[in-house]
C-alpha positions as protocol buffer text, in pm:
chain_id: "A"
residue {
  index: 1
  type: MET
  ca { x: 10132 y: 15979 z: 5098 }
}
residue {
  index: 2
  type: ASN
  ca { x: 10109 y: 16255 z: 5356 }
}
residue {
  index: 3
  type: LYS
  ca { x: 9807 y: 16117 z: 5536 }
}
residue {
  index: 4
  type: LEU
  ca { x: 9776 y: 16069 z: 5908 }
}
residue {
  index: 5
  type: PRO
  ca { x: 9828 y: 15725 z: 6064 }
}
residue {
  index: 6
  type: SER
  ca { x: 9521 y: 15507 z: 6103 }
}
residue {
  index: 7
  type: SER
  ca { x: 9655 y: 15340 z: 6417 }
}
residue {
  index: 8
  type: LYS
  ca { x: 9938 y: 15362 z: 6668 }
}
residue {
  index: 9
  type: LEU
  ca { x: 10287 y: 15332 z: 6518 }
}
residue {
  index: 10
  type: ALA
  ca { x: 10536 y: 15084 z: 6666 }
}
residue {
  index: 11
  type: VAL
  ca { x: 10864 y: 15274 z: 6689 }
}
residue {
  index: 12
  type: LYS
  ca { x: 11179 y: 15226 z: 6895 }
}
residue {
  index: 13
  type: LEU
  ca { x: 11379 y: 15533 z: 6789 }
}
residue {
  index: 14
  type: ILE
  ca { x: 11260 y: 15889 z: 6726 }
}
residue {
  index: 15
  type: ALA
  ca { x: 11501 y: 16142 z: 6574 }
}
residue {
  index: 16
  type: LEU
  ca { x: 11420 y: 16512 z: 6590 }
}
residue {
  index: 17
  type: ASP
  ca { x: 11554 y: 16810 z: 6401 }
}
residue {
  index: 18
  type: LEU
  ca { x: 11580 y: 17124 z: 6615 }
}
residue {
  index: 19
  type: ASP
  ca { x: 11518 y: 17453 z: 6436 }
}
residue {
  index: 20
  type: ASP
  ca { x: 11158 y: 17500 z: 6318 }
}
residue {
  index: 21
  type: THR
  ca { x: 11082 y: 17140 z: 6422 }
}
residue {
  index: 22
  type: LEU
  ca { x: 11135 y: 17057 z: 6788 }
}
residue {
  index: 23
  type: LEU
  ca { x: 11202 y: 17421 z: 6877 }
}
residue {
  index: 24
  type: ASN
  ca { x: 10936 y: 17689 z: 6859 }
}
residue {
  index: 25
  type: GLY
  ca { x: 10996 y: 18041 z: 6733 }
}
residue {
  index: 26
  type: GLU
  ca { x: 11154 y: 18137 z: 7066 }
}
residue {
  index: 27
  type: CYS
  ca { x: 11403 y: 17846 z: 7050 }
}
residue {
  index: 28
  type: HIS
  ca { x: 11230 y: 17655 z: 7329 }
}
residue {
  index: 29
  type: ILE
  ca { x: 11064 y: 17315 z: 7355 }
}
residue {
  index: 30
  type: SER
  ca { x: 10704 y: 17338 z: 7473 }
}
residue {
  index: 31
  type: GLU
  ca { x: 10605 y: 17165 z: 7796 }
}
residue {
  index: 32
  type: ARG
  ca { x: 10358 y: 16941 z: 7614 }
}
residue {
  index: 33
  type: THR
  ca { x: 10624 y: 16819 z: 7373 }
}
residue {
  index: 34
  type: VAL
  ca { x: 10875 y: 16767 z: 7655 }
}
residue {
  index: 35
  type: ARG
  ca { x: 10621 y: 16551 z: 7841 }
}
residue {
  index: 36
  type: ALA
  ca { x: 10547 y: 16347 z: 7529 }
}
residue {
  index: 37
  type: LEU
  ca { x: 10915 y: 16281 z: 7460 }
}
residue {
  index: 38
  type: GLN
  ca { x: 10984 y: 16193 z: 7823 }
}
residue {
  index: 39
  type: ALA
  ca { x: 10691 y: 15949 z: 7815 }
}
residue {
  index: 40
  type: ALA
  ca { x: 10832 y: 15792 z: 7498 }
}
residue {
  index: 41
  type: ALA
  ca { x: 11176 y: 15756 z: 7658 }
}
residue {
  index: 42
  type: ASP
  ca { x: 11014 y: 15594 z: 7963 }
}
residue {
  index: 43
  type: GLN
  ca { x: 10850 y: 15343 z: 7728 }
}
residue {
  index: 44
  type: GLY
  ca { x: 11192 y: 15238 z: 7594 }
}
residue {
  index: 45
  type: ILE
  ca { x: 11191 y: 15453 z: 7279 }
}
residue {
  index: 46
  type: TYR
  ca { x: 11527 y: 15615 z: 7200 }
}
residue {
  index: 47
  type: ILE
  ca { x: 11499 y: 15994 z: 7165 }
}
residue {
  index: 48
  type: VAL
  ca { x: 11777 y: 16137 z: 6948 }
}
residue {
  index: 49
  type: LEU
  ca { x: 11821 y: 16507 z: 6877 }
}
residue {
  index: 50
  type: CYS
  ca { x: 11954 y: 16538 z: 6523 }
}
residue {
  index: 51
  type: SER
  ca { x: 12088 y: 16874 z: 6410 }
}
residue {
  index: 52
  type: GLY
  ca { x: 12337 y: 17055 z: 6192 }
}
residue {
  index: 53
  type: ARG
  ca { x: 12473 y: 17215 z: 6509 }
}
residue {
  index: 54
  type: ALA
  ca { x: 12789 y: 17111 z: 6691 }
}
residue {
  index: 55
  type: GLU
  ca { x: 12732 y: 16884 z: 6991 }
}
residue {
  index: 56
  type: ASN
  ca { x: 12766 y: 17167 z: 7244 }
}
residue {
  index: 57
  type: GLY
  ca { x: 12508 y: 17364 z: 7048 }
}
residue {
  index: 58
  type: ILE
  ca { x: 12263 y: 17075 z: 7096 }
}
residue {
  index: 59
  type: LEU
  ca { x: 12327 y: 17012 z: 7467 }
}
residue {
  index: 60
  type: PRO
  ca { x: 12102 y: 17291 z: 7601 }
}
residue {
  index: 61
  type: PHE
  ca { x: 11803 y: 17120 z: 7439 }
}
residue {
  index: 62
  type: VAL
  ca { x: 11911 y: 16779 z: 7570 }
}
residue {
  index: 63
  type: HIS
  ca { x: 11900 y: 16940 z: 7913 }
}
residue {
  index: 64
  type: MET
  ca { x: 11550 y: 17075 z: 7847 }
}
residue {
  index: 65
  type: LEU
  ca { x: 11427 y: 16721 z: 7784 }
}
residue {
  index: 66
  type: ASP
  ca { x: 11601 y: 16588 z: 8097 }
}
residue {
  index: 67
  type: ILE
  ca { x: 11644 y: 16235 z: 7956 }
}
residue {
  index: 68
  type: ALA
  ca { x: 12022 y: 16217 z: 7902 }
}
residue {
  index: 69
  type: GLY
  ca { x: 12067 y: 16001 z: 8210 }
}
residue {
  index: 70
  type: LYS
  ca { x: 11845 y: 15731 z: 8062 }
}
residue {
  index: 71
  type: GLN
  ca { x: 11970 y: 15467 z: 7821 }
}
residue {
  index: 72
  type: THR
  ca { x: 11706 y: 15592 z: 7576 }
}
residue {
  index: 73
  type: GLY
  ca { x: 11841 y: 15948 z: 7592 }
}
residue {
  index: 74
  type: ARG
  ca { x: 12215 y: 15888 z: 7569 }
}
residue {
  index: 75
  type: TYR
  ca { x: 12279 y: 15970 z: 7199 }
}
residue {
  index: 76
  type: LEU
  ca { x: 12268 y: 16281 z: 6986 }
}
residue {
  index: 77
  type: ILE
  ca { x: 12353 y: 16339 z: 6620 }
}
residue {
  index: 78
  type: ALA
  ca { x: 12546 y: 16654 z: 6528 }
}
residue {
  index: 79
  type: PHE
  ca { x: 12672 y: 16817 z: 6206 }
}
residue {
  index: 80
  type: ASN
  ca { x: 12381 y: 16678 z: 6005 }
}
residue {
  index: 81
  type: GLY
  ca { x: 12489 y: 16319 z: 6060 }
}
residue {
  index: 82
  type: ALA
  ca { x: 12868 y: 16351 z: 6050 }
}
residue {
  index: 83
  type: LEU
  ca { x: 12890 y: 16287 z: 6426 }
}
residue {
  index: 84
  type: ILE
  ca { x: 12702 y: 16051 z: 6659 }
}
residue {
  index: 85
  type: PHE
  ca { x: 12786 y: 16140 z: 7017 }
}
residue {
  index: 86
  type: ASP
  ca { x: 12741 y: 15922 z: 7326 }
}
residue {
  index: 87
  type: LEU
  ca { x: 12648 y: 16140 z: 7623 }
}
residue {
  index: 88
  type: HIS
  ca { x: 12728 y: 15865 z: 7873 }
}
residue {
  index: 89
  type: THR
  ca { x: 13085 y: 15801 z: 7762 }
}
residue {
  index: 90
  type: ARG
  ca { x: 13134 y: 16161 z: 7640 }
}
residue {
  index: 91
  type: LEU
  ca { x: 13295 y: 16021 z: 7327 }
}
residue {
  index: 92
  type: PRO
  ca { x: 13199 y: 16006 z: 6959 }
}
residue {
  index: 93
  type: PHE
  ca { x: 13024 y: 15682 z: 6864 }
}
residue {
  index: 94
  type: TYR
  ca { x: 13084 y: 15767 z: 6496 }
}
residue {
  index: 95
  type: GLU
  ca { x: 13255 y: 16056 z: 6317 }
}
residue {
  index: 96
  type: ASN
  ca { x: 13315 y: 16144 z: 5952 }
}
residue {
  index: 97
  type: LYS
  ca { x: 13535 y: 16434 z: 5844 }
}
residue {
  index: 98
  type: VAL
  ca { x: 13530 y: 16610 z: 5507 }
}
residue {
  index: 99
  type: ASP
  ca { x: 13847 y: 16563 z: 5302 }
}
residue {
  index: 100
  type: PRO
  ca { x: 14079 y: 16863 z: 5368 }
}
residue {
  index: 101
  type: LYS
  ca { x: 14125 y: 16910 z: 4990 }
}
residue {
  index: 102
  type: ILE
  ca { x: 13751 y: 16967 z: 4954 }
}
residue {
  index: 103
  type: LEU
  ca { x: 13742 y: 17206 z: 5250 }
}
residue {
  index: 104
  type: LYS
  ca { x: 14029 y: 17408 z: 5102 }
}
residue {
  index: 105
  type: PHE
  ca { x: 13865 y: 17417 z: 4759 }
}
residue {
  index: 106
  type: VAL
  ca { x: 13536 y: 17546 z: 4899 }
}
residue {
  index: 107
  type: TYR
  ca { x: 13715 y: 17796 z: 5123 }
}
residue {
  index: 108
  type: ASN
  ca { x: 13909 y: 17941 z: 4830 }
}
residue {
  index: 109
  type: GLU
  ca { x: 13606 y: 17961 z: 4600 }
}
residue {
  index: 110
  type: ALA
  ca { x: 13403 y: 18130 z: 4874 }
}
residue {
  index: 111
  type: LYS
  ca { x: 13689 y: 18371 z: 4949 }
}
residue {
  index: 112
  type: LYS
  ca { x: 13707 y: 18474 z: 4582 }
}
residue {
  index: 113
  type: ARG
  ca { x: 13344 y: 18583 z: 4615 }
}
residue {
  index: 114
  type: GLY
  ca { x: 13401 y: 18765 z: 4944 }
}
residue {
  index: 115
  type: MET
  ca { x: 13212 y: 18501 z: 5139 }
}
residue {
  index: 116
  type: PRO
  ca { x: 13325 y: 18368 z: 5479 }
}
residue {
  index: 117
  type: SER
  ca { x: 13358 y: 17998 z: 5554 }
}
residue {
  index: 118
  type: ILE
  ca { x: 13352 y: 17834 z: 5895 }
}
residue {
  index: 119
  type: VAL
  ca { x: 13434 y: 17499 z: 6059 }
}
residue {
  index: 120
  type: TYR
  ca { x: 13368 y: 17372 z: 6408 }
}
residue {
  index: 121
  type: ALA
  ca { x: 13504 y: 17232 z: 6731 }
}
residue {
  index: 122
  type: PRO
  ca { x: 13248 y: 17107 z: 6988 }
}
residue {
  index: 123
  type: SER
  ca { x: 13199 y: 17455 z: 7134 }
}
residue {
  index: 124
  type: ILE
  ca { x: 13384 y: 17689 z: 6895 }
}
residue {
  index: 125
  type: VAL
  ca { x: 13314 y: 17829 z: 6548 }
}
residue {
  index: 126
  type: TYR
  ca { x: 13631 y: 17906 z: 6350 }
}
residue {
  index: 127
  type: SER
  ca { x: 13657 y: 18142 z: 6053 }
}
residue {
  index: 128
  type: TRP
  ca { x: 13922 y: 18337 z: 5863 }
}
residue {
  index: 129
  type: GLN
  ca { x: 13703 y: 18646 z: 5853 }
}
residue {
  index: 130
  type: ASP
  ca { x: 13525 y: 18845 z: 6124 }
}
residue {
  index: 131
  type: THR
  ca { x: 13195 y: 18964 z: 5979 }
}
residue {
  index: 132
  type: GLU
  ca { x: 12831 y: 18955 z: 6079 }
}
residue {
  index: 133
  type: TRP
  ca { x: 12778 y: 18663 z: 5840 }
}
residue {
  index: 134
  type: ALA
  ca { x: 13075 y: 18474 z: 5981 }
}
residue {
  index: 135
  type: ARG
  ca { x: 12947 y: 18517 z: 6336 }
}
residue {
  index: 136
  type: MET
  ca { x: 12586 y: 18435 z: 6260 }
}
residue {
  index: 137
  type: ASP
  ca { x: 12594 y: 18060 z: 6327 }
}
residue {
  index: 138
  type: ALA
  ca { x: 12794 y: 18110 z: 6646 }
}
residue {
  index: 139
  type: LYS
  ca { x: 12528 y: 18351 z: 6769 }
}
residue {
  index: 140
  type: LEU
  ca { x: 12243 y: 18119 z: 6671 }
}
residue {
  index: 141
  type: CYS
  ca { x: 12403 y: 17822 z: 6848 }
}
residue {
  index: 142
  type: ASN
  ca { x: 12551 y: 18019 z: 7139 }
}
residue {
  index: 143
  type: LEU
  ca { x: 12905 y: 17901 z: 7061 }
}
residue {
  index: 144
  type: LYS
  ca { x: 13238 y: 18084 z: 7089 }
}
residue {
  index: 145
  type: PHE
  ca { x: 13376 y: 18251 z: 6776 }
}
residue {
  index: 146
  type: GLU
  ca { x: 13747 y: 18257 z: 6691 }
}
residue {
  index: 147
  type: ILE
  ca { x: 13949 y: 18390 z: 6400 }
}
residue {
  index: 148
  type: VAL
  ca { x: 14224 y: 18170 z: 6254 }
}
residue {
  index: 149
  type: GLU
  ca { x: 14498 y: 18353 z: 6066 }
}
residue {
  index: 150
  type: ASP
  ca { x: 14623 y: 18065 z: 5848 }
}
residue {
  index: 151
  type: PHE
  ca { x: 14280 y: 17919 z: 5782 }
}
residue {
  index: 152
  type: GLU
  ca { x: 14382 y: 17711 z: 5481 }
}
residue {
  index: 153
  type: ASN
  ca { x: 14646 y: 17525 z: 5681 }
}
residue {
  index: 154
  type: PHE
  ca { x: 14401 y: 17498 z: 5972 }
}
residue {
  index: 155
  type: LEU
  ca { x: 14171 y: 17294 z: 5746 }
}
residue {
  index: 156
  type: GLU
  ca { x: 14437 y: 17026 z: 5695 }
}
residue {
  index: 157
  type: LYS
  ca { x: 14310 y: 16797 z: 5973 }
}
residue {
  index: 158
  type: GLY
  ca { x: 13956 y: 16783 z: 5833 }
}
residue {
  index: 159
  type: TYR
  ca { x: 13624 y: 16875 z: 5994 }
}
residue {
  index: 160
  type: PRO
  ca { x: 13276 y: 16717 z: 5995 }
}
residue {
  index: 161
  type: LYS
  ca { x: 13132 y: 17001 z: 5787 }
}
residue {
  index: 162
  type: MET
  ca { x: 13200 y: 17345 z: 5646 }
}
residue {
  index: 163
  type: LEU
  ca { x: 12941 y: 17622 z: 5644 }
}
residue {
  index: 164
  type: VAL
  ca { x: 12941 y: 17918 z: 5404 }
}
residue {
  index: 165
  type: PRO
  ca { x: 12699 y: 18186 z: 5528 }
}
residue {
  index: 166
  type: SER
  ca { x: 12598 y: 18475 z: 5305 }
}
residue {
  index: 167
  type: GLU
  ca { x: 12312 y: 18641 z: 5119 }
}
residue {
  index: 168
  type: PRO
  ca { x: 12077 y: 18378 z: 4970 }
}
residue {
  index: 169
  type: GLU
  ca { x: 12155 y: 18484 z: 4613 }
}
residue {
  index: 170
  type: LYS
  ca { x: 12531 y: 18444 z: 4665 }
}
residue {
  index: 171
  type: VAL
  ca { x: 12477 y: 18110 z: 4841 }
}
residue {
  index: 172
  type: GLN
  ca { x: 12280 y: 17976 z: 4545 }
}
residue {
  index: 173
  type: GLU
  ca { x: 12538 y: 18100 z: 4295 }
}
residue {
  index: 174
  type: LEU
  ca { x: 12823 y: 17932 z: 4486 }
}
residue {
  index: 175
  type: LYS
  ca { x: 12623 y: 17612 z: 4524 }
}
residue {
  index: 176
  type: ALA
  ca { x: 12554 y: 17604 z: 4149 }
}
residue {
  index: 177
  type: PHE
  ca { x: 12927 y: 17642 z: 4079 }
}
residue {
  index: 178
  type: LEU
  ca { x: 13044 y: 17387 z: 4336 }
}
residue {
  index: 179
  type: GLN
  ca { x: 12792 y: 17112 z: 4270 }
}
residue {
  index: 180
  type: PRO
  ca { x: 12935 y: 16980 z: 3940 }
}
residue {
  index: 181
  type: GLN
  ca { x: 13290 y: 17028 z: 4072 }
}
residue {
  index: 182
  type: LEU
  ca { x: 13226 y: 16815 z: 4381 }
}
residue {
  index: 183
  type: GLU
  ca { x: 12979 y: 16561 z: 4244 }
}
residue {
  index: 184
  type: GLY
  ca { x: 13037 y: 16223 z: 4408 }
}
residue {
  index: 185
  type: LYS
  ca { x: 13285 y: 16376 z: 4654 }
}
residue {
  index: 186
  type: ALA
  ca { x: 13078 y: 16608 z: 4872 }
}
residue {
  index: 187
  type: ASP
  ca { x: 12712 y: 16687 z: 4931 }
}
residue {
  index: 188
  type: LEU
  ca { x: 12590 y: 17046 z: 4933 }
}
residue {
  index: 189
  type: PHE
  ca { x: 12263 y: 17175 z: 5071 }
}
residue {
  index: 190
  type: THR
  ca { x: 12108 y: 17487 z: 5219 }
}
residue {
  index: 191
  type: SER
  ca { x: 11989 y: 17429 z: 5576 }
}
residue {
  index: 192
  type: LYS
  ca { x: 11864 y: 17788 z: 5567 }
}
residue {
  index: 193
  type: PRO
  ca { x: 11856 y: 18013 z: 5258 }
}
residue {
  index: 194
  type: PHE
  ca { x: 12169 y: 18191 z: 5386 }
}
residue {
  index: 195
  type: PHE
  ca { x: 12363 y: 17878 z: 5497 }
}
residue {
  index: 196
  type: LEU
  ca { x: 12544 y: 17656 z: 5245 }
}
residue {
  index: 197
  type: GLU
  ca { x: 12662 y: 17335 z: 5411 }
}
residue {
  index: 198
  type: VAL
  ca { x: 12934 y: 17104 z: 5277 }
}
residue {
  index: 199
  type: MET
  ca { x: 12966 y: 16743 z: 5395 }
}
residue {
  index: 200
  type: THR
  ca { x: 13122 y: 16418 z: 5282 }
}
residue {
  index: 201
  type: HIS
  ca { x: 12923 y: 16255 z: 5004 }
}
residue {
  index: 202
  type: GLY
  ca { x: 12665 y: 16009 z: 5137 }
}
residue {
  index: 203
  type: VAL
  ca { x: 12684 y: 16133 z: 5495 }
}
residue {
  index: 204
  type: GLY
  ca { x: 12358 y: 16272 z: 5628 }
}
residue {
  index: 205
  type: LYS
  ca { x: 12104 y: 16259 z: 5904 }
}
residue {
  index: 206
  type: GLY
  ca { x: 11937 y: 15957 z: 5747 }
}
residue {
  index: 207
  type: SER
  ca { x: 12248 y: 15740 z: 5726 }
}
residue {
  index: 208
  type: ALA
  ca { x: 12349 y: 15838 z: 6081 }
}
residue {
  index: 209
  type: ILE
  ca { x: 12008 y: 15744 z: 6223 }
}
residue {
  index: 210
  type: LEU
  ca { x: 12013 y: 15405 z: 6050 }
}
residue {
  index: 211
  type: ARG
  ca { x: 12373 y: 15345 z: 6162 }
}
residue {
  index: 212
  type: LEU
  ca { x: 12277 y: 15415 z: 6523 }
}
residue {
  index: 213
  type: ALA
  ca { x: 11956 y: 15212 z: 6497 }
}
residue {
  index: 214
  type: GLU
  ca { x: 12141 y: 14910 z: 6361 }
}
residue {
  index: 215
  type: SER
  ca { x: 12390 y: 14924 z: 6649 }
}
residue {
  index: 216
  type: LEU
  ca { x: 12096 y: 14919 z: 6891 }
}
residue {
  index: 217
  type: GLY
  ca { x: 11924 y: 14628 z: 6718 }
}
residue {
  index: 218
  type: ILE
  ca { x: 11646 y: 14851 z: 6586 }
}
residue {
  index: 219
  type: SER
  ca { x: 11516 y: 14794 z: 6233 }
}
residue {
  index: 220
  type: ARG
  ca { x: 11459 y: 15072 z: 5982 }
}
residue {
  index: 221
  type: GLU
  ca { x: 11085 y: 15009 z: 6007 }
}
residue {
  index: 222
  type: GLN
  ca { x: 11098 y: 15098 z: 6377 }
}
residue {
  index: 223
  type: THR
  ca { x: 11256 y: 15440 z: 6323 }
}
residue {
  index: 224
  type: MET
  ca { x: 11073 y: 15774 z: 6303 }
}
residue {
  index: 225
  type: CYS
  ca { x: 11195 y: 16127 z: 6242 }
}
residue {
  index: 226
  type: PHE
  ca { x: 11057 y: 16479 z: 6246 }
}
residue {
  index: 227
  type: GLY
  ca { x: 11196 y: 16752 z: 6019 }
}
residue {
  index: 228
  type: ASP
  ca { x: 11109 y: 17054 z: 5810 }
}
residue {
  index: 229
  type: SER
  ca { x: 11388 y: 17155 z: 5572 }
}
residue {
  index: 230
  type: MET
  ca { x: 11641 y: 17043 z: 5311 }
}
residue {
  index: 231
  type: ASN
  ca { x: 11899 y: 16913 z: 5560 }
}
residue {
  index: 232
  type: ASP
  ca { x: 11624 y: 16679 z: 5685 }
}
residue {
  index: 233
  type: GLU
  ca { x: 11560 y: 16526 z: 5343 }
}
residue {
  index: 234
  type: SER
  ca { x: 11779 y: 16218 z: 5391 }
}
residue {
  index: 235
  type: MET
  ca { x: 11621 y: 16121 z: 5723 }
}
residue {
  index: 236
  type: ILE
  ca { x: 11267 y: 16183 z: 5596 }
}
residue {
  index: 237
  type: ARG
  ca { x: 11345 y: 15946 z: 5308 }
}
residue {
  index: 238
  type: ASP
  ca { x: 11545 y: 15688 z: 5505 }
}
residue {
  index: 239
  type: CYS
  ca { x: 11350 y: 15643 z: 5828 }
}
residue {
  index: 240
  type: GLY
  ca { x: 11062 y: 15402 z: 5857 }
}
residue {
  index: 241
  type: TYR
  ca { x: 10829 y: 15694 z: 5928 }
}
residue {
  index: 242
  type: GLY
  ca { x: 10932 y: 16034 z: 5799 }
}
residue {
  index: 243
  type: VAL
  ca { x: 10719 y: 16308 z: 5949 }
}
residue {
  index: 244
  type: CYS
  ca { x: 10731 y: 16664 z: 5815 }
}
residue {
  index: 245
  type: MET
  ca { x: 10616 y: 16958 z: 6023 }
}
residue {
  index: 246
  type: LYS
  ca { x: 10308 y: 17148 z: 5909 }
}
residue {
  index: 247
  type: ASN
  ca { x: 10537 y: 17451 z: 5872 }
}
residue {
  index: 248
  type: GLY
  ca { x: 10790 y: 17253 z: 5667 }
}
residue {
  index: 249
  type: LEU
  ca { x: 10890 y: 17300 z: 5304 }
}
residue {
  index: 250
  type: ASP
  ca { x: 10644 y: 17168 z: 5046 }
}
residue {
  index: 251
  type: CYS
  ca { x: 10916 y: 16953 z: 4886 }
}
residue {
  index: 252
  type: ILE
  ca { x: 10979 y: 16784 z: 5222 }
}
residue {
  index: 253
  type: LYS
  ca { x: 10606 y: 16730 z: 5277 }
}
residue {
  index: 254
  type: GLU
  ca { x: 10587 y: 16560 z: 4938 }
}
residue {
  index: 255
  type: ILE
  ca { x: 10844 y: 16293 z: 5029 }
}
residue {
  index: 256
  type: SER
  ca { x: 10725 y: 16244 z: 5389 }
}
residue {
  index: 257
  type: ASP
  ca { x: 10498 y: 15966 z: 5513 }
}
residue {
  index: 258
  type: PHE
  ca { x: 10302 y: 16201 z: 5736 }
}
residue {
  index: 259
  type: VAL
  ca { x: 10262 y: 16573 z: 5808 }
}
residue {
  index: 260
  type: THR
  ca { x: 10186 y: 16701 z: 6158 }
}
residue {
  index: 261
  type: GLU
  ca { x: 9847 y: 16860 z: 6212 }
}
residue {
  index: 262
  type: SER
  ca { x: 10004 y: 17155 z: 6400 }
}
residue {
  index: 263
  type: ASP
  ca { x: 10322 y: 17352 z: 6342 }
}
residue {
  index: 264
  type: ASN
  ca { x: 10633 y: 17390 z: 6558 }
}
residue {
  index: 265
  type: ASN
  ca { x: 10476 y: 17679 z: 6749 }
}
residue {
  index: 266
  type: HIS
  ca { x: 10167 y: 17478 z: 6844 }
}
residue {
  index: 267
  type: ASP
  ca { x: 10298 y: 17145 z: 6979 }
}
residue {
  index: 268
  type: GLY
  ca { x: 10309 y: 16971 z: 6642 }
}
residue {
  index: 269
  type: ILE
  ca { x: 10541 y: 16697 z: 6770 }
}
residue {
  index: 270
  type: GLY
  ca { x: 10377 y: 16654 z: 7110 }
}
residue {
  index: 271
  type: GLU
  ca { x: 10033 y: 16627 z: 6955 }
}
residue {
  index: 272
  type: PHE
  ca { x: 10149 y: 16373 z: 6694 }
}
residue {
  index: 273
  type: LEU
  ca { x: 10319 y: 16154 z: 6954 }
}
residue {
  index: 274
  type: GLU
  ca { x: 10020 y: 16159 z: 7187 }
}
residue {
  index: 275
  type: LYS
  ca { x: 9785 y: 16052 z: 6910 }
}
residue {
  index: 276
  type: TYR
  ca { x: 9994 y: 15808 z: 6710 }
}
residue {
  index: 277
  type: VAL
  ca { x: 10279 y: 15672 z: 6924 }
}
residue {
  index: 278
  type: LEU
  ca { x: 10213 y: 15682 z: 7297 }
}
């Protein structure tokens, strides 16, 4: 419906994508948005950062919000929903790994096309190939980068997701080939035009948010999320209130309940929360 709320919204959990949503173009969270999220946490609303990044790639932004010590700031969702991490216990609350057979299949198909593939530890990006494309996500997330010689065997233990970074045209071609091959087994999406992500079928930001909410006694109707891109689709659909950023993709705006009046560079989230939640 994409209209603005007519009254305050009763929510108990707010999930937030990072890039182009919570973060501005300089990869920072504005002071106004920080204040709004801190006020929400003080009111008993859970604030959950929800990203495709590894947990250690999310932590700097948790620190910016300065709410991790609160009960309402103790969780984050990494790898697009494949991991829910408890910051108080420093342990996963939930984790789902892609079947090693699928990881190996994608790795080999990408390798045939000269494309790197990467998997993750909490603070390390692993690849079989050292190229600018292979290092790109490590640079974006400020994680360590390591080469693994026997990468295929390294995949045997399974990982929450695999990323294949390359030129957008090559990413789309590989996605088109893999999709029918992996239907019902793995989900593929482009978080950015040059990033193809591979995850277990049915695992996404939306399912992770609802799993966490249920454990906290929070109903679907009391959940809200903010996102902008294709890896946010499941949470925009699944949450009680799916909010797309003004700068978001048109296809995400179409399925959202609301669209922010301002973009990620002009306090879109902070403004929305002030007007319609706090």
